[in-house]
ZABA-587422 format. One record per residue (C-alpha): residue number from 1; residue in one letter; x, y negated, z. Coordinates in pm, 1 decimal. Layout:
+-----+---------+----------+----------+----------+
| num | residuo |        X |        Y |        Z |
+-----+---------+----------+----------+----------+
| NUM |       a |        X |        Y |        Z |
...
+-----+---------+----------+----------+----------+
//
This chain:
+-----+---------+----------+----------+----------+
| num | residuo |        X |        Y |        Z |
+-----+---------+----------+----------+----------+
|   1 |       x |  -4265.3 |   -541.4 |    359.3 |
|   2 |       x |  -4265.7 |   -240.0 |    591.7 |
|   3 |       x |  -3913.1 |    -98.9 |    635.8 |
|   4 |       x |  -3886.4 |    268.7 |    739.5 |
|   5 |       x |  -3684.1 |    333.4 |   1056.1 |
|   6 |       x |  -3420.0 |    539.1 |    873.3 |
|   7 |       x |  -3372.1 |    247.1 |    632.6 |
|   8 |       x |  -3310.8 |    -14.7 |    902.5 |
|   9 |       x |  -2994.2 |    160.7 |   1017.7 |
|  10 |       x |  -2858.2 |    174.0 |    662.9 |
|  11 |       x |  -2944.5 |   -188.6 |    584.2 |
|  12 |       x |  -2754.4 |   -298.5 |    895.8 |
|  13 |       x |  -2437.4 |   -141.6 |    751.2 |
|  14 |       x |  -2452.7 |   -316.3 |    414.2 |
|  15 |       x |  -2412.4 |   -679.4 |    302.5 |
|  16 |       x |  -2788.1 |   -691.8 |    246.5 |
|  17 |       x |  -3079.9 |   -822.3 |    451.8 |
|  18 |       x |  -3429.1 |   -678.4 |    484.9 |
|  19 |       x |  -3561.9 |   -987.6 |    304.8 |
|  20 |       x |  -3339.7 |   -907.1 |      4.7 |
|  21 |       x |  -3537.6 |   -589.5 |    -56.6 |
|  22 |       x |  -3838.0 |   -796.7 |   -163.2 |
|  23 |       x |  -3686.0 |   -974.3 |   -464.3 |
|  24 |       x |  -3925.2 |  -1258.2 |   -555.9 |
|  25 |       x |  -4120.3 |  -1207.4 |   -877.1 |
|  26 |       x |  -4016.3 |   -845.6 |   -934.6 |
|  27 |       x |  -4256.9 |   -556.9 |   -975.9 |
|  28 |       x |  -4135.0 |   -203.5 |   -905.7 |
|  29 |       x |  -4208.5 |    105.8 |  -1109.7 |
|  30 |       x |  -4113.8 |    469.3 |  -1114.9 |
|  31 |       x |  -4053.0 |    604.0 |  -1462.7 |
|  32 |       x |  -3768.6 |    670.6 |  -1703.3 |
|  33 |       x |  -3496.5 |    451.9 |  -1845.2 |
|  34 |       x |  -3399.7 |    582.7 |  -2187.9 |
|  35 |       x |  -3032.3 |    665.2 |  -2182.8 |
|  36 |       x |  -2780.1 |    930.7 |  -2271.1 |
|  37 |       x |  -2830.3 |   1061.1 |  -1915.9 |
|  38 |       x |  -3093.2 |   1321.5 |  -1831.9 |
|  39 |       x |  -3462.4 |   1255.9 |  -1776.5 |
|  40 |       x |  -3505.7 |   1539.4 |  -1526.8 |
|  41 |       x |  -3536.1 |   1292.8 |  -1239.1 |
|  42 |       x |  -3723.7 |    964.1 |  -1215.1 |
|  43 |       x |  -3565.5 |    620.0 |  -1231.7 |
|  44 |       x |  -3645.4 |    292.4 |  -1057.2 |
|  45 |       x |  -3761.2 |     22.1 |  -1296.6 |
|  46 |       x |  -3793.9 |   -344.7 |  -1210.6 |
|  47 |       x |  -3983.9 |   -599.1 |  -1416.2 |
|  48 |       x |  -3981.2 |   -976.3 |  -1395.1 |
|  49 |       x |  -4185.9 |  -1215.0 |  -1609.2 |
|  50 |       x |  -3872.7 |  -1418.8 |  -1676.9 |
|  51 |       x |  -3693.5 |  -1113.2 |  -1822.6 |
|  52 |       x |  -3939.2 |   -923.6 |  -2047.5 |
|  53 |       x |  -3654.1 |   -868.7 |  -2295.7 |
|  54 |       x |  -3441.4 |   -681.6 |  -2040.0 |
|  55 |       x |  -3421.9 |   -324.3 |  -1913.4 |
|  56 |       x |  -3364.3 |   -361.2 |  -1539.0 |
|  57 |       x |  -3344.0 |    -79.1 |  -1290.3 |
|  58 |       x |  -3154.2 |    193.2 |  -1113.0 |
|  59 |       x |  -3082.9 |    500.6 |  -1323.0 |
|  60 |       x |  -3090.9 |    828.9 |  -1130.8 |
|  61 |       x |  -2843.9 |   1100.9 |  -1228.5 |
|  62 |       x |  -2829.4 |   1462.9 |  -1114.2 |
|  63 |       x |  -2454.6 |   1445.0 |  -1047.4 |
|  64 |       x |  -2241.4 |   1202.7 |   -845.5 |
|  65 |       x |  -2248.6 |    907.2 |   -822.1 |
|  66 |       x |  -2628.8 |    974.0 |   -855.0 |
|  67 |       x |  -2723.1 |    608.0 |   -916.4 |
|  68 |       x |  -2623.6 |    347.3 |  -1172.5 |
|  69 |       x |  -2747.8 |     -9.4 |  -1214.2 |
|  70 |       x |  -2902.8 |    -88.9 |  -1551.8 |
|  71 |       x |  -2928.6 |   -450.7 |  -1669.9 |
|  72 |       x |  -2929.9 |   -460.8 |  -2048.6 |
|  73 |       x |  -3118.8 |   -598.1 |  -2346.3 |
|  74 |       x |  -3423.8 |   -399.4 |  -2446.9 |
|  75 |       x |  -3364.5 |   -264.9 |  -2797.8 |
|  76 |       x |  -3682.2 |    -62.6 |  -2847.9 |
|  77 |       x |  -4022.3 |    -51.4 |  -2684.4 |
|  78 |       x |  -3962.6 |    295.3 |  -2536.7 |
|  79 |       x |  -3627.3 |    205.7 |  -2378.0 |
|  80 |       x |  -3830.9 |    206.7 |  -2057.9 |
|  81 |       x |  -4131.6 |    420.3 |  -1972.2 |
|  82 |       x |  -4311.8 |    291.5 |  -1664.1 |
|  83 |       x |  -4519.4 |    568.9 |  -1511.6 |
|  84 |       x |  -4640.6 |    428.9 |  -1177.8 |
|  85 |       x |  -4623.6 |     90.3 |  -1011.8 |
|  86 |       x |  -4481.9 |    111.8 |   -658.2 |
|  87 |       x |  -4534.0 |   -133.4 |   -369.9 |
|  88 |       x |  -4169.9 |   -174.4 |   -267.8 |
|  89 |       x |  -3813.2 |    -65.9 |   -329.6 |
|  90 |       x |  -3838.9 |    162.4 |    -24.2 |
|  91 |       x |  -4137.6 |    342.2 |   -175.7 |
|  92 |       x |  -3942.1 |    370.6 |   -500.7 |
|  93 |       x |  -3650.4 |    529.8 |   -315.4 |
|  94 |       x |  -3881.3 |    783.3 |   -147.6 |
|  95 |       x |  -4009.0 |    897.5 |   -487.7 |
|  96 |       x |  -3659.8 |    901.4 |   -639.2 |
|  97 |       x |  -3522.6 |   1098.4 |   -343.1 |
|  98 |       x |  -3794.0 |   1365.4 |   -371.1 |
|  99 |       x |  -3704.6 |   1418.1 |   -737.4 |
| 100 |       x |  -3327.0 |   1408.1 |   -679.1 |
| 101 |       x |  -3281.7 |   1617.0 |   -361.7 |
| 102 |       x |  -3352.5 |   1942.6 |   -548.0 |
| 103 |       x |  -3034.1 |   1885.7 |   -751.3 |
| 104 |       x |  -2802.9 |   1858.7 |   -451.5 |
| 105 |       x |  -2590.7 |   2167.9 |   -388.6 |
| 106 |       x |  -2741.8 |   2434.4 |   -165.1 |
| 107 |       x |  -2490.2 |   2711.0 |   -115.1 |
| 108 |       x |  -2360.2 |   2932.1 |    161.8 |
| 109 |       x |  -1988.6 |   2980.3 |    217.4 |
| 110 |       x |  -1893.6 |   3284.4 |    422.9 |
| 111 |       x |  -1562.6 |   3164.6 |    556.4 |
| 112 |       x |  -1355.6 |   3400.4 |    774.3 |
| 113 |       x |  -1350.6 |   3145.2 |   1053.2 |
| 114 |       x |  -1709.7 |   3016.5 |   1034.0 |
| 115 |       x |  -2002.6 |   3037.5 |    792.3 |
| 116 |       x |  -2141.4 |   2708.5 |    664.2 |
| 117 |       x |  -2358.7 |   2571.4 |    389.3 |
| 118 |       x |  -2304.5 |   2276.9 |    159.1 |
| 119 |       x |  -2610.1 |   2053.7 |    128.2 |
| 120 |       x |  -2471.3 |   1746.2 |    -50.6 |
| 121 |       x |  -2168.4 |   1632.7 |   -247.1 |
| 122 |       x |  -2039.0 |   1311.0 |   -389.9 |
| 123 |       x |  -1727.0 |   1230.8 |   -589.0 |
| 124 |       x |  -1480.4 |   1320.2 |   -312.8 |
| 125 |       x |  -1666.1 |   1483.4 |    -23.4 |
| 126 |       x |  -1911.9 |   1755.4 |     65.0 |
| 127 |       x |  -2159.2 |   1747.2 |    351.8 |
| 128 |       x |  -2168.5 |   2083.5 |    525.3 |
| 129 |       x |  -2370.0 |   2237.7 |    804.7 |
| 130 |       x |  -2182.2 |   2474.3 |   1037.4 |
| 131 |       x |  -2416.3 |   2771.2 |   1076.8 |
| 132 |       x |  -2276.0 |   2862.1 |   1418.3 |
| 133 |       x |  -2326.1 |   2525.8 |   1590.0 |
| 134 |       x |  -2567.9 |   2378.4 |   1333.5 |
| 135 |       x |  -2367.5 |   2057.4 |   1332.8 |
| 136 |       x |  -2293.8 |   1852.1 |   1025.9 |
| 137 |       x |  -1945.9 |   1768.3 |    900.8 |
| 138 |       x |  -1800.0 |   1585.1 |    602.2 |
| 139 |       x |  -1512.9 |   1765.3 |    425.1 |
| 140 |       x |  -1296.5 |   1678.2 |    129.9 |
| 141 |       x |  -1404.9 |   1863.9 |   -183.8 |
| 142 |       x |  -1050.8 |   1994.7 |   -208.9 |
| 143 |       x |  -1096.6 |   2184.1 |    118.4 |
| 144 |       x |  -1379.0 |   2396.9 |    -21.7 |
| 145 |       x |  -1318.2 |   2411.6 |   -395.4 |
| 146 |       x |  -1164.9 |   2761.4 |   -394.5 |
| 147 |       x |  -1426.4 |   2915.1 |   -166.3 |
| 148 |       x |  -1684.5 |   3164.1 |   -291.0 |
| 149 |       x |  -2037.5 |   3024.3 |   -297.2 |
| 150 |       x |  -2367.1 |   3203.2 |   -257.7 |
| 151 |       x |  -2691.9 |   3018.4 |   -347.6 |
| 152 |       x |  -2950.4 |   3002.6 |    -69.1 |
| 153 |       x |  -3315.6 |   2898.9 |    -33.6 |
| 154 |       x |  -3334.8 |   2534.6 |   -143.7 |
| 155 |       x |  -3604.0 |   2436.5 |    106.7 |
| 156 |       x |  -3354.9 |   2499.1 |    391.0 |
| 157 |       x |  -3111.2 |   2249.2 |    245.7 |
| 158 |       x |  -3380.6 |   1991.7 |    168.6 |
| 159 |       x |  -3491.2 |   1997.3 |    532.5 |
| 160 |       x |  -3131.7 |   1965.2 |    650.4 |
| 161 |       x |  -3080.5 |   1648.8 |    441.9 |
| 162 |       x |  -3327.9 |   1467.2 |    667.3 |
| 163 |       x |  -3255.3 |   1642.2 |    999.3 |
| 164 |       x |  -2881.7 |   1714.4 |   1034.5 |
| 165 |       x |  -2661.7 |   1417.5 |   1124.2 |
| 166 |       x |  -2311.5 |   1351.4 |    991.1 |
| 167 |       x |  -2034.5 |   1118.2 |   1099.8 |
| 168 |       x |  -1959.2 |    911.0 |    790.1 |
| 169 |       x |  -1670.7 |    671.1 |    851.6 |
| 170 |       x |  -1769.6 |    634.6 |   1216.5 |
| 171 |       x |  -2143.2 |    595.2 |   1149.1 |
| 172 |       x |  -2390.4 |    875.4 |   1222.1 |
| 173 |       x |  -2625.8 |    926.5 |    926.6 |
| 174 |       x |  -2839.2 |   1196.0 |    769.9 |
| 175 |       x |  -2777.9 |   1281.2 |    405.1 |
| 176 |       x |  -3096.3 |   1094.2 |    314.6 |
| 177 |       x |  -2969.8 |    780.7 |    489.6 |
| 178 |       x |  -2633.2 |    812.3 |    318.9 |
| 179 |       x |  -2798.7 |    851.1 |    -23.1 |
| 180 |       x |  -3017.8 |    549.2 |     55.3 |
| 181 |       x |  -2703.0 |    345.5 |    119.6 |
| 182 |       x |  -2570.4 |    444.8 |   -225.9 |
| 183 |       x |  -2904.0 |    344.8 |   -379.2 |
| 184 |       x |  -2904.1 |      8.2 |   -200.7 |
| 185 |       x |  -2553.1 |    -70.4 |   -324.6 |
| 186 |       x |  -2689.9 |    -57.1 |   -681.2 |
| 187 |       x |  -2981.9 |   -277.3 |   -573.9 |
| 188 |       x |  -2735.7 |   -519.9 |   -413.4 |
| 189 |       x |  -2554.4 |   -550.9 |   -749.1 |
| 190 |       x |  -2888.7 |   -625.3 |   -914.0 |
| 191 |       x |  -2970.5 |   -890.7 |   -652.9 |
| 192 |       x |  -2637.5 |  -1061.2 |   -721.1 |
| 193 |       x |  -2697.4 |  -1059.4 |  -1100.5 |
| 194 |       x |  -3046.6 |  -1200.0 |  -1046.7 |
| 195 |       x |  -2923.6 |  -1472.2 |   -809.6 |
| 196 |       x |  -2647.3 |  -1572.8 |  -1052.8 |
| 197 |       x |  -2892.4 |  -1582.3 |  -1344.1 |
| 198 |       x |  -3119.0 |  -1813.3 |  -1142.5 |
| 199 |       x |  -2833.3 |  -2062.9 |  -1107.1 |
| 200 |       x |  -2769.3 |  -2083.1 |  -1481.8 |
+-----+---------+----------+----------+----------+
//
């Protein structure tokens, strides 16, 4: 399987190997997992001939934590709607990211000291771009929660998620790489469930 360059850096940080991304016997789809969550973004669906009775995948959400592993019994036929088969989990992520990135925050904050824009948030942090130096920084949400926001052109923020680099716990990543790491953590959980089920 071809691994994109941005992905190799992320995989090296996680307890996962490149080989793990090609889980034997699984087929990958982009579609929708029926849930109480929204269907405004696409989900990653995995199928295995040994588990036709299961709904397996990564649910995409428009708010943090953005991804959630799904491994549950299939109750109804339309619990899963597979739209397109995808070659690999990396291709699935690319499609998921394109549908999700438009829901990340994209706002300008005109601070007295320096103007900046927020291009991503998670449960505790925001990823901001200093508009004076055009450098990325990660701030606590508490540091910006009382600031006044002004929406800006979304395409600017989308471009910044793949171009501006941020120091995340001592590792330099773009927002896209960081989001990919969150996505792979859910995949890692799925790999562990699958490996344990193979033993039983």
